[in-house]
FIMI-805809 format. One record per residue (C-alpha): y, x, z; chain. Coordinates in nm, 3 decimals. Layout:
BEGIN
((Y,X,Z),'A')
...
This chain:
BEGIN
((0.601,-2.441,-0.333),'A')
((0.738,-2.249,-0.034),'A')
((0.781,-1.878,0.018),'A')
((0.526,-1.647,0.175),'A')
((0.754,-1.604,0.478),'A')
((0.766,-1.979,0.536),'A')
((0.391,-1.989,0.494),'A')
((0.341,-1.710,0.751),'A')
((0.580,-1.874,0.996),'A')
((0.394,-2.204,0.977),'A')
((0.679,-2.401,0.822),'A')
((0.447,-2.504,0.541),'A')
((0.098,-2.631,0.632),'A')
((-0.157,-2.413,0.455),'A')
((-0.479,-2.542,0.611),'A')
((-0.506,-2.232,0.830),'A')
((-0.553,-2.014,0.521),'A')
((-0.455,-1.690,0.696),'A')
((-0.664,-1.752,1.005),'A')
((-1.001,-1.615,0.885),'A')
((-0.858,-1.266,0.838),'A')
((-0.644,-1.276,1.152),'A')
((-0.933,-1.404,1.363),'A')
((-1.168,-1.134,1.232),'A')
((-0.910,-0.863,1.302),'A')
((-0.857,-0.984,1.657),'A')
((-1.231,-1.001,1.723),'A')
((-1.257,-0.638,1.614),'A')
((-0.987,-0.535,1.861),'A')
((-0.701,-0.488,1.611),'A')
((-0.361,-0.435,1.771),'A')
((-0.171,-0.455,1.439),'A')
((-0.190,-0.685,1.137),'A')
((0.108,-0.704,0.901),'A')
((0.199,-0.857,0.567),'A')
((0.384,-0.597,0.360),'A')
((0.630,-0.575,0.078),'A')
((0.849,-0.783,-0.147),'A')
((0.611,-1.080,-0.168),'A')
((0.744,-1.205,0.167),'A')
((1.045,-1.385,0.021),'A')
((0.888,-1.507,-0.303),'A')
((0.739,-1.850,-0.375),'A')
((0.362,-1.834,-0.366),'A')
((0.336,-1.929,-0.733),'A')
((0.538,-1.615,-0.821),'A')
((0.329,-1.377,-0.611),'A')
((0.063,-1.162,-0.775),'A')
((-0.071,-0.986,-0.470),'A')
((-0.047,-0.993,-0.092),'A')
((-0.063,-0.656,0.083),'A')
((-0.207,-0.687,0.433),'A')
((-0.235,-0.387,0.665),'A')
((-0.491,-0.398,0.947),'A')
((-0.532,-0.123,1.208),'A')
((-0.858,-0.110,1.403),'A')
((-0.933,0.102,1.711),'A')
((-1.223,0.265,1.525),'A')
((-1.367,0.207,1.180),'A')
((-1.737,0.147,1.123),'A')
((-1.937,-0.017,0.843),'A')
((-1.987,-0.349,1.023),'A')
((-1.613,-0.381,1.090),'A')
((-1.532,-0.304,0.725),'A')
((-1.780,-0.567,0.603),'A')
((-1.652,-0.828,0.851),'A')
((-1.289,-0.779,0.743),'A')
((-1.388,-0.779,0.375),'A')
((-1.570,-1.111,0.414),'A')
((-1.276,-1.260,0.603),'A')
((-1.040,-1.140,0.330),'A')
((-1.254,-1.313,0.067),'A')
((-1.238,-1.640,0.260),'A')
((-0.865,-1.609,0.322),'A')
((-0.764,-1.543,-0.038),'A')
((-1.004,-1.807,-0.172),'A')
((-0.819,-2.072,0.031),'A')
((-0.474,-1.943,-0.064),'A')
((-0.563,-1.908,-0.433),'A')
((-0.705,-2.260,-0.443),'A')
((-0.375,-2.399,-0.309),'A')
((-0.190,-2.205,-0.580),'A')
((-0.430,-2.295,-0.862),'A')
((-0.523,-1.930,-0.916),'A')
((-0.841,-1.720,-0.920),'A')
((-0.892,-1.517,-0.599),'A')
((-0.952,-1.143,-0.583),'A')
((-0.972,-0.882,-0.307),'A')
((-0.877,-0.514,-0.342),'A')
((-1.000,-0.276,-0.072),'A')
((-0.887,0.058,-0.216),'A')
((-0.566,0.219,-0.090),'A')
((-0.384,0.252,-0.421),'A')
((-0.151,0.074,-0.669),'A')
((-0.412,-0.160,-0.818),'A')
((-0.273,-0.486,-0.953),'A')
((-0.450,-0.821,-1.005),'A')
((-0.568,-0.947,-1.339),'A')
((-0.394,-1.225,-1.528),'A')
((-0.406,-1.555,-1.339),'A')
((-0.535,-1.397,-1.018),'A')
((-0.395,-1.402,-0.666),'A')
((-0.501,-1.077,-0.500),'A')
((-0.530,-0.990,-0.134),'A')
((-0.486,-0.613,-0.109),'A')
((-0.643,-0.525,0.225),'A')
((-0.533,-0.186,0.360),'A')
((-0.751,-0.095,0.658),'A')
((-0.676,0.195,0.890),'A')
((-0.818,0.291,1.224),'A')
((-0.625,0.480,1.490),'A')
((-0.747,0.816,1.357),'A')
((-0.656,0.750,0.991),'A')
((-0.322,0.601,1.098),'A')
((-0.233,0.936,1.254),'A')
((-0.288,1.098,0.912),'A')
((-0.085,0.836,0.723),'A')
((0.207,1.013,0.552),'A')
((0.549,0.949,0.704),'A')
((0.675,0.780,0.385),'A')
((0.402,0.517,0.404),'A')
((0.434,0.476,0.780),'A')
((0.810,0.421,0.763),'A')
((0.776,0.193,0.460),'A')
((0.526,-0.026,0.644),'A')
((0.740,-0.029,0.957),'A')
((1.042,-0.137,0.751),'A')
((0.884,-0.398,0.522),'A')
((0.601,-0.537,0.732),'A')
((0.598,-0.883,0.886),'A')
((0.375,-0.843,1.192),'A')
((0.121,-1.126,1.197),'A')
((-0.074,-1.014,1.504),'A')
((-0.037,-0.742,1.766),'A')
((0.249,-0.493,1.794),'A')
((0.462,-0.306,1.536),'A')
((0.345,0.036,1.422),'A')
((0.460,0.305,1.667),'A')
((0.701,0.584,1.561),'A')
((0.571,0.937,1.509),'A')
((0.755,1.246,1.635),'A')
((0.654,1.455,1.330),'A')
((0.841,1.211,1.105),'A')
((1.169,1.324,1.262),'A')
((1.132,1.664,1.096),'A')
((1.266,1.721,0.740),'A')
((0.998,1.988,0.696),'A')
((0.727,1.723,0.734),'A')
((0.884,1.504,0.466),'A')
((0.923,1.796,0.225),'A')
((0.561,1.908,0.270),'A')
((0.430,1.554,0.227),'A')
((0.647,1.496,-0.081),'A')
((0.513,1.813,-0.244),'A')
((0.157,1.701,-0.171),'A')
((0.212,1.350,-0.309),'A')
((0.391,1.461,-0.626),'A')
((0.120,1.720,-0.695),'A')
((-0.146,1.455,-0.632),'A')
((0.008,1.225,-0.892),'A')
((0.077,1.507,-1.137),'A')
((-0.291,1.602,-1.147),'A')
((-0.396,1.237,-1.175),'A')
((-0.154,1.163,-1.461),'A')
((-0.285,1.458,-1.660),'A')
((-0.634,1.309,-1.624),'A')
((-0.502,0.953,-1.696),'A')
((-0.638,0.837,-1.361),'A')
((-0.502,0.654,-1.058),'A')
((-0.542,0.837,-0.727),'A')
((-0.646,0.627,-0.432),'A')
((-0.816,0.645,-0.094),'A')
((-1.120,0.452,0.020),'A')
((-1.357,0.433,0.315),'A')
((-1.702,0.592,0.321),'A')
((-1.946,0.571,0.611),'A')
((-2.190,0.860,0.571),'A')
((-2.224,1.084,0.761),'A')
((-1.933,0.919,0.946),'A')
((-1.655,0.673,0.871),'A')
((-1.359,0.838,0.702),'A')
((-1.091,0.766,0.445),'A')
((-1.127,0.996,0.145),'A')
((-0.944,1.074,-0.179),'A')
((-1.076,0.952,-0.513),'A')
((-0.954,0.863,-0.863),'A')
((-1.018,0.577,-1.103),'A')
((-0.989,0.578,-1.481),'A')
((-0.727,0.335,-1.609),'A')
((-0.656,0.172,-1.945),'A')
((-0.329,0.004,-1.842),'A')
((-0.074,0.280,-1.903),'A')
((0.216,0.085,-1.754),'A')
((0.027,0.026,-1.428),'A')
((-0.042,0.400,-1.410),'A')
((0.323,0.495,-1.475),'A')
((0.459,0.233,-1.234),'A')
((0.222,0.353,-0.964),'A')
((0.326,0.715,-1.016),'A')
((0.699,0.638,-1.021),'A')
((0.692,0.409,-0.718),'A')
((0.487,0.648,-0.507),'A')
((0.684,0.958,-0.606),'A')
((1.013,0.780,-0.533),'A')
((0.883,0.670,-0.192),'A')
((0.811,1.032,-0.095),'A')
((1.074,1.231,-0.284),'A')
((1.391,1.030,-0.221),'A')
((1.362,1.026,0.163),'A')
((1.281,1.400,0.162),'A')
((1.599,1.471,-0.035),'A')
((1.808,1.246,0.187),'A')
((1.677,1.408,0.505),'A')
((1.751,1.759,0.382),'A')
((2.080,1.705,0.194),'A')
((2.217,1.365,0.295),'A')
((2.223,1.274,-0.075),'A')
((2.055,0.977,-0.244),'A')
((1.834,1.087,-0.533),'A')
((1.820,0.869,-0.844),'A')
((1.504,0.657,-0.867),'A')
((1.284,0.645,-1.172),'A')
((1.072,0.346,-1.071),'A')
((1.277,0.125,-1.306),'A')
((1.299,0.148,-1.681),'A')
((0.950,0.282,-1.745),'A')
((0.876,0.054,-2.040),'A')
((0.801,0.273,-2.340),'A')
((0.789,0.593,-2.135),'A')
((0.503,0.836,-2.187),'A')
((0.289,1.027,-1.940),'A')
((0.458,1.345,-2.064),'A')
((0.804,1.208,-1.977),'A')
((0.697,1.111,-1.624),'A')
((0.528,1.448,-1.577),'A')
((0.855,1.617,-1.675),'A')
((1.038,1.428,-1.399),'A')
((0.768,1.516,-1.145),'A')
((0.784,1.885,-1.242),'A')
((1.163,1.888,-1.197),'A')
((1.128,1.726,-0.859),'A')
((0.859,1.970,-0.748),'A')
((1.088,2.256,-0.847),'A')
((1.372,2.111,-0.640),'A')
((1.144,2.062,-0.340),'A')
((1.044,2.426,-0.372),'A')
((1.408,2.520,-0.323),'A')
((1.429,2.346,0.015),'A')
C-alpha cells in the first residue's frame, strides 16, 4: 500500500476519498486546506491518524456541521480501503485513535482564530503541512519577536502543568452560543502515556524554539523516552523550564 503523500498526489487511485472534505471546504470559501505531520511519508496501513487543517473565512454552526459530515465521509472511504474502523476527532488536542481505527483529526480555524494561533503551532503547520487546496498559511510579524515566543511558551507550559496535576488533557473546541469561538477545555484521561506524550510534545514545540530564538542554543527534547515516566517527573521538567523562561 502506498504512502499518504502518493495518495495525496494522485499517484495511487483512492476512489476520490479525499474529495468530500476538499469539496466541502471549497464550497465554504476556504483558502487553505493542508495535511499535517509525519503521516505524509508513511504507508497508509502504518498511519493511525491524519491531521487536516482547514481555515474558513468565518466560522458558524452550519459550516462546522458541513465539514464534520464531509470528514465522516472522507475517513469512512479511506478506512474501508485500509481495512480499519473510521473515526473523526474535532477537538484541537493530542487525542489519538483507538486500536484498529483510522482517525481523521480535523482542525478547523477561521481567519479570526488563526490570528490567535500561537506562533509555535503556526510555524509547525507552515513547515509540515502539505497544502491540498488554496494557499500556504501567511507569515505573522509578531512571530519574528523572541518576546512573543517566550510569552507563548510560558503560557503553554503553565497550561499543561495545571492539566497534568488534574490528570486531564487540555484542548480547544468550537462553541456557537452566543457567537462562534474557539475556547479552552479539558478532558479526563485514563491513558497515562497519551497524556505524557501530549505534554512532552507540546512543551517541546513551544519551549525549544523560544530558547533557540533567545540564545541560539538547541534545548534537549523530552518527547522521547517517556515510557515508565510519572506525571511528577514530567512536572519537574516543566517547572525547570518555566524557571528558565522566567530568566529571559
